[in-house]
N, C-alpha and C positions, 0 to 999 in steps of 0.2 A: 228438490226442484233443481232445476238447472241454475236458477239464480245464487242458491245458496252454493251449490257445488263451486260456480264462478268464485265467489267470495272467497270461498277455503282455499282455492286455488292460486288467488292472487294471495292471501296469507301465507300459504307456503310459500310461495314465491319469497316473500319479505323476511321470512325467517329461515330462508335456505341458505345456507354458507353459500352455495355457489347461484344466489339467487340475482335479485334485483339488485341488491348493494353491491354485490361482486363485480356484476357489469357496469354499475354506475361508477365505480371506484376505478376500474381499471380504463374504462372511457376518458373520467376525467384527468388521471393522471397522465395517460399518454397525450393527450391533446392540449392539457394546460401545461406541459413541462417546461421549466425555465431554467433547466441545468447548465450551467457554464462550461463548455468543453475547455475553453483556452484555461481555466482552474486546474483541471485535472492535466490536460498537456505541459503546465507548468511545473505541475509537480513529478511529471514524468522526468522533464528535461533536470529536475534539480537532481533526481536521485540515478541517472545516467551513469554518472560518472563513479558511483559508490561501487563496492564489491559483495555488500553484504546483501545476501536475499531478501532480508524484513523488512527494508525499506521498500524493494519490487514488490513484498506480499501488499504492503501497508498502502501503497496506491492502486492496488487492484481491489481491495477492500473499500477503498475510499469511492472509486468509481461505481463500486456495487450498492453503497449507500447513497451516491448523489443522485444515480437511476433507480432507485429503488421502485418497482411497480411501475416505470414507465416504457418497459420494454424498448428501450433504446440501446443498441450492443454497436452504433455506429462507432465508439472509439476502439473496441475490442477487434471490430474487424478490420481497421484500417491499420494497426498496430500488431498484427498479429505474429510476427518476427521478435517484436517485442515480447509480446506474450510469451512464445516458447523458451524466453530464458528461463521461465521458473521449471523448477525441477523435483523430483520427490513430493516431498508434502506441501511444497509450495506451489505446485502443479497443482494439487488436492485442492488447494483454498482458490486456485484461480479457476477451477473450472465449477467449484460450486457458488462463487459469485454470480454466475450465470442465472441462477434461481433465485437470488434477490433480486436481480434486474427485471425478471419475469415472475416474481410474485405474484398470486392471483391469476394467471394466464394458463387457467388449468386446460383448458379447451384443446391448447396445441402442444402442452407440455412434452410429452413423450416425441413428438416430431422435432420439436425444436431441440432438444438434447440427444436425439438420434443417433449424431456424429460421433457423440463421445461415450454414449452407452454400452455395455459390455455387447458383445457382439453374436456371442452365442452362451446362451445362461447353459443349459443343460449340459455342457461339455464339463469332465472332469477338470480339476484345477481351476476352476474360473474361467472355464472356455479357452485356455491357450490364451490368455490376455497380454498384448504386448505393451500395454499402457496402465499398468494397474491405478497408478495414484490419478490417471487423467477419468478412468472409468469411474472410479472409487469417489471422486468429486462430482461428476454427475449425477449419480445416485443421492447423493447428498441433496443437488441442486433440485432432482425431483421431488427430493420430499419437502424444500423450501417453497416449492411453487405450490405445494397442495397445503402447505402447513395450516394447520387451525381448520381444515377442511373435512375432516374423517369422518361424516356420517357414511358408514357402512350400510351397504345394502340389507344385511341379515337384521340390525338395528333399528332401519326403517321402516320395515314391514312387520310392527309388532301385533298390527290388528287384521287377524284375517278375514275377519268380517267386514271389513271394509275393502274391497277390492280396488277401488278406484285410488283411493289416497294410496295404499301400497305401490301400485303402480307408479303415480306421479313421484314419491318419495327416492323409489327406486331409481327413475329416469334422472332425478337431477343431482344425485351423489354417484350414478354411474363411475363417472370421470376420476373423480376421488377413489372410489373402489378400484377402479383397473388400476392405477397408479401404484395403490397398498399390495394389489394382487403381483404387479409386478414388481415391486422391490422386494415381497416375501420371497419370490423365485429367484431374484439375483442374490438373496440373502443364503438361501438353499444350495444356490451353482457358486457360490464363491469359495469354497472348500476352505483351504486355510491361507488364502491370499489376504492380509490384514488390511492395506487400504479398500479393496473390494469391501469386505468385512463391515470396515468404519463406515464408509459411506451407506451401505445400506442398511446398517442397524440406526444410523441418526436420521436415514431418510424416511425408515418405516414408521420410527416414532414420532417424526413431525408431523407425516402424512395423516396417523391415524391418532393423533394427539387424543385425549381423553375418552378414547372408545372404550379402553379396556379390555379388548379382545382377548379370550384367552387363549385361543390358536398362534396370535403374535405373540404373547406374551411366553407361551412355551419356545417359540424359534428365538426369541431374544436370550432366554435363560439358558439356553442351550449353548449358544454362543459365550454367553457369560463366564459358563463353567467350564470352557478349556480353557480357563486361566491363562488367558493371552492378552499382557496388559495395554496393548494398543483397540485389539479389538473387544475387548472386555470392558474396557472404559466406555465404548460407543455404546454397548449393548445395555450397561449401566444408565446411561442418560437415557436409550431408546426406550427402557421401563417407564422412567420415570415420566418422561413426556406420554407413554402410552397409557399411563395411570393418572396422568395430573389431575387434580383437583377431587381425584375419589375418596379419598381420608382414610383412616384405619380402618373403620366398617366396609368400606367398598374393597380394601385390597388390602384385607387380613392376611392371605397366604404371602402375598407378596412383600407387604413388610418383614413378615417374619424369617424368610427366604432372605432378604438383602441385608436383616440386622445379622443374622449367622453367618452369612459370607462375608460381610466387611470385618468379622471378627477371624475367620480362615485365612483369606487371603493375603499373602505378602506384598503384592503390587499395591504399590501407592496408589497410582494412578486410578486403578479398579475401585481402591478405597473412595477415594475422592467423589469420584462418578456415582458410587452407591450411595452415599452421604447424601449427595444433591439431589439424587433421584427420590430419596424419603422425603425432602424438602419439598419438593415437585408433587407428590402424591397429597401431602397435608395443605397446601395451599387455599387460602381461604376459611380452614376448619377452626380458628380461634382454640379455644380450650379444649375441642376434642384431639387436640393433634400434641395435648400436653404429654403421654405415652410417651411417643417417640422423641419429643424435644427433649424429655429427662434424661432417655436412655444415651442420646449421643451428647447433652451435657456433659453428662457424669462418667464419661469415656474416658479412658486414660491415654487414648491415642488422638493427638493432637488434630489429625484429620478428620476424626471423629466428630470432636469438638466443632472445628470448623463447618462441618455441617449441621450441627446444632443451630449455629448462629444462621444459617440461612432459613432454617426449618421455621425458627422464631420470626424473623423477619416476613416471610410469604404465608405463615398460616393468619399472624397480625398484620396482614398488608392492608394500608389504609385506616386503623382502626385506631391510631393513636393510642393504644394501650398504655397506660403507665407502670403497669408490673413488668409487662416485655419491654419497656425503655428500658427501666431499672436495670434487667437483668443484662442488657446489651451494655448498659453504661458501666456494670459492675464488671463485666469481661473485658471490656474494652480498657481499662486501667489495672487489671489484676492477673491476667493469665499470661502464662509464660511464652508464649507461641506467638509471634510476629503474625503469621498469619489468621490466627482467630483474633486477634486483636484487631486486625483492617477489617475482617469480615464483619465482626460487631459493630464497625462504627459506621460500616458502609450501609448496613442494614437498617440503619435508622431513617434513611431514605423511604424504605419501602413500607416501615410504620408511620412516616408522616407528610407523604404524597399528599393526603386531604387539606394538611395542614403546613402548605411549604414554608408561609410567615416563620414559625417556629423552630425551623433547622438551623438557621443560621446564628442563632443565639445558643442552640443547646450543643453546638459542636465550636462554638467559637474558642473554647477552650482545649478541645482534644487538635482543634487545627495549629496549636502551638506546641503541640508536643515534643519532645525531644526523639520520639520515636518516629522515624520517617514511613513506616508503616499504617501507623494511626494517623498520620497527616494526608497519605493518599486516600486512606477511607474516609475521613474528612471530605474531603472533594469529592468523591463519587456519592456520597451521602446527600451533598448539597445539588449535585448536579441531575441526581433521580428524581428528589422531590423537590427540585425548583425547574424542570425541566420543562423549556417554550414562555416560560414565566417573565424572563428579563428584570428579574428583581434585582434590585440594586442594592441589599444587602448582601445577599448572596455572593453578587459579585464583587463585591469589597473585601469579601472575606477569603474569596478564591484567588483575587490578583496577589496579594503577597505571595504566594503559593508559585505564581509562575516564573520567579527569579530564586527559588528554593535550590539549596547547594544538591540536594540529591536528583538526580535525573527522573528517578520513576516518581516522584513527586510533582515535578515540572508537567511529566506525561498526563497525570493526575488532573493538574488544575489546567490544561490544555482541554482535556475532554469535559470537565466539569462546565467550563466554560463555554465549550459549545453548546452543551445542551441546555444550559439557561438560556443561550443567545438564538436557538431555534426559533424559525418564523417570528423574528423581532426585525422590524425595520430600521433604519437610519434615523427616523422621526420618532420612532417609541424608546430606542434603547441605541442611542448617539455614540456610546463604547464599540457596538461591533464592527465599524467600519475600521478604528485602529486594531480591533482583536483580527480581522483579515489579515490586514498588512502584516502582524506579526507573526501568524500561521506561515505566511507566504517568504517572510524572511527566515524563520527557524530552517524550513525547509531547504533553503537555498546555501544558507549558510553551514560552511564546513567546520565550524568547530563545534556544536551541539552534539551530543552523544546518541548514540542509535535511538536509544530509549525515548530521547524527547523529541526527536524527530518522527519517530513513528505516531508518539502521541499528537503531532503537528499536525501529520498528513490524515490522520483518523478523525480528528478533530474538524478536516475541511470538509470531510463527507458525511460528517453526522450535521455540520451547520446548514449544510443544502439539500438533506435527505429528501427523496422522491421528488427530485427537480425543483426542490423549493418549495414543496406545497406540503410537506408532511412535517408531524412533529410526535415526540413521545407523547402520548397521554396512557396511562395507567388504571384510567377510568373513562366511562362514556360522558361525553357531552351534556348530556341531559341532566337537569335539577340537580340535585346530590351526586349524583354519578353512579353508578354501579361500578364494581372494580372490575377490569378486564384481567383476569385470570391469564388470559394466553401472554398479554402484555408484562406481567410479572414475570411470568414463564420466560419468556424472552430475554428480559432483561438481567434475570438471575443467571440464564447460563452465556450470555453475552459477557459478564463480568468473569468468568472460569477463563475467559481470554489471558487473563494473567499467565496460565500454566498452559493454554493449548491453543493457538491460533485461530483454526478454524473454528471457533465458538464465536466470533465476530461476527459471523452472519446471521446469528440468532437476533441480533438487536433489530432485524426487518420486522420482528414479530412484534414488536411495542410500537409501530409507526403507525400514526392513523393521518389521512388525509384533512386539511384543514380547509373544508368545503361545504358551502350552500347548496342545496339541491332542490331543485323545485320540480314538481311531476304534476301530471293530468292523473285523472281518475284512473287510467288504465295504465298507470306507471308511463306513462311517454314523455321525454322531455319537450315542454311546450316552446313553438317556434318564437313568442314573444313573450320572454320573461324578464323581469327587472325587479332589483329590491332598493328603495331607497335608502342612503345611509348618510347622515347627518356630520360623519367624520370625514375629513380633508384627506384626499385618496393617496396622498402621499403616507398616510398613517399606516397603510397596508402596501406600500410599493414594495415591488421586489430589488433589490441591490442592482445595480448597474452592473452590466455585465463588463470584463475585461475586453480591451481590443489590441491585436497582434501591434507589437512597435514596426513601423516602416522604416528600414534603413536609409538614412537620406544622404546620397554622395556629396562630400563638400568639394565644391569646386574651388581651383586656386583662383585668389583674386591677383588680376594684374597690378602690379606695383606703378605707381605714378612716377613720371619720367621729368623733371623737369629740363627748360631750352637749354639753360647752360651746360647741364649735361651733356646734352646733345651734341651741343658746339665742342665740345672739350672731346667727345668721343671721336667726333669728326676729324679734329687736329691730330689726335694719337694716330685714327687710321692712316692719315698723310702722311704723318711723320715715318710710321713701320713700312710703309709701300715706297718710299723714297729710301729707307733702309735698306729692304729686300733689294732696289734697284742697284747699288752700290754695291752688296756682297755679291751679285751675280756678275756685275761688270769685273770685279776682281778677279773671281774666279775662271770666267772665260780667258782675262790675260794670263794667268799662271798656265791655263793649258797650253798656249802657245808659245810660252818660252822653254828653251833646252837650257838644263842645267847638268854639269858634269862636277862629280866630286871625285877627287883623288886624296888617298890617304896612305902615307908612307908607312911602311914594314915598322918603322921605329917608333912611329906614333901610338899603332895600334899596341906593339908590345910592350909601351912605355903605359898604355892605357889599361890595358888589361894583364898587367905582370903584379900576382900576387906577392905579399910578404914572404917568399921562402928563397930557398938557396937557387943559384943561377943552375945548378947540376942537376935540383929535380925538377926545375922548370923546363930545361930542355929536353929530360925526360919524357914530360907529360906530354909535350907537344910534339915529340917525335911519337909518341904511342895513337896520339890523337890524328896526327898527320897520315897515319899509317893505316888507322880504321877508316879514315874517309877516302882513302887511294886503294884499298883493298889487297895492300901487301905489308908486310912488316918492316919498316928501314932498319938500317943497321945504326946500332949507337953511336953516335956524335955525327950524324948526318946533318948537313946545314940546314937551317929553314929554308932557305932559298930552294934548295933541290925539294923540300916538299911541296912546294909551290905550283901550281898549273895555271898558266896564262893562256886566255883562249881571245884571242883577236878577232874581230869581225869589221865589218864597214859601218857598224851603226853602235855597237856595244862592245863593252870588254867584261868579261868575268873573271873573277877573281875568286881563289880559294884559300880561305885563312886558315892559320894552323887550329884555330879552334873548329873545324869541319863547316864553317858558315860560309855560303856563297854571297858575294857582293856583286851586284852588277851596277854600271854608273854609265848612264846615258850623256 
């Protein structure tokens, strides 16, 4: 009947990935965003003077985290010139960050990214792309917007006898299906342009996550078998996302293909992508994943063993399985590869996120290891397991490593502290305010290393994720909580930022808004809705926003002058005026007096005669006299003959033997 059909329709809207919850989440994050734009502006100003693109990239990533799901890109719009400084793969990451900001905004995803998407997908050579990095990043962003919403039409129409249900499911998933189709076309049209292939593979895997579509798998496998390091790595990650949670039984052919190709290829990037893909396939399958785990953990290649550690962590996520914990601890202290040991310690966080209080005690000794990779893994294990709890023991364990001698350990400590402090007010966790000041100081200081600054900047984004309304949640909030496989997958991929910075954006998959929603029976938000809370409002208060410092011009203070000083200044002025008057009178008297000065030749000769013989003196004078008169005198000419006297009524001009002229009045 009609009533039953209406109730089934409402049930589908609840369960649909693009249904009621998606709309409510988007509306909440947009309307209640408390992201502080001054924080990101200060981070931008702190890195403007640096010449490294890593910190510029870190600010872009932090901005994406701060505004995840809020659709607020005003900072990017106001700083287009600054964003334009990114080049190559940094531009790829910067463009992809738009997808993090618009996560869940599936209705207008392609329109929002239209300025950055490839113009002509069908043209050979990637459509003659002029900016392949920006276009590849846009394809990645499109996947991030539709991440974990991959209900394809052909999978929702599984019951041909129920036409109404088929039509409803098809319409609800049409937007994500359209995005998947677009990404598939982009992958085929990318030719051999690696940035386009990379973005299309990651976007396709995210948008079609968990669907196990065979056609998409074949397309990704084709790119993988081209054996291109960059494109092959993304194709491997895409296959892992496409088959996430399917297990060995649901993806037997794919598991065999990935294991075989991991032994054949020589590219480390591809091998790492393949083993992480295998770990994503077995997420949540516990003992059923043992065949894959055994093959990876017993492999001679350290990269394969690295993937084996993630396979253990994801397969037994949230189970606190003792056998899995023992295996990870054994590898953490015995393996010869630092990467494997770091991964072994890190995955303890995935195993124990349902019992976060046990993690600080378990990794306490590992946090004091001589190996910095083990210490880094201990930091992230604490951060993943205790995310959003504000656990004091976890913070006490991480605190000493904020001053570690190794820069990437300090980076891990900053990220772990930010994860633990997520959604914690000053009243609930007093240490959050000093921590905010610390990361701001590290970002501004010119002495910390690049890796430490990177950790501080990204930690600022993690701390204020989703407009200060989101936290990392690996399980649902109800009762004992179901494991959120998509969140585990997102955090596992985020941990790969150690090798590849664009993987930072997968952090958005693990975020969940901390919101209480009340609805009517028709799934409408009521006009008058209130919940009584007996806790003080300050316990849940947002941190205060920063304010711009106003420049205050210092006015010059007038110096006080005593009366005695004024009198003395008056007397000095009077004396100076009298002195000037006397000097002026003396000058006037001097101008009215005529003075005649006569110098005899003998006196002049005596005064000017050097210590030389008379003969030489006479010769010099004769030469000078001749030069002054224009003719050469004969030798022995008297001095008087060389002198010319011109008399007038008012003056007398005499020409000396040295050639100078003296006028006496």
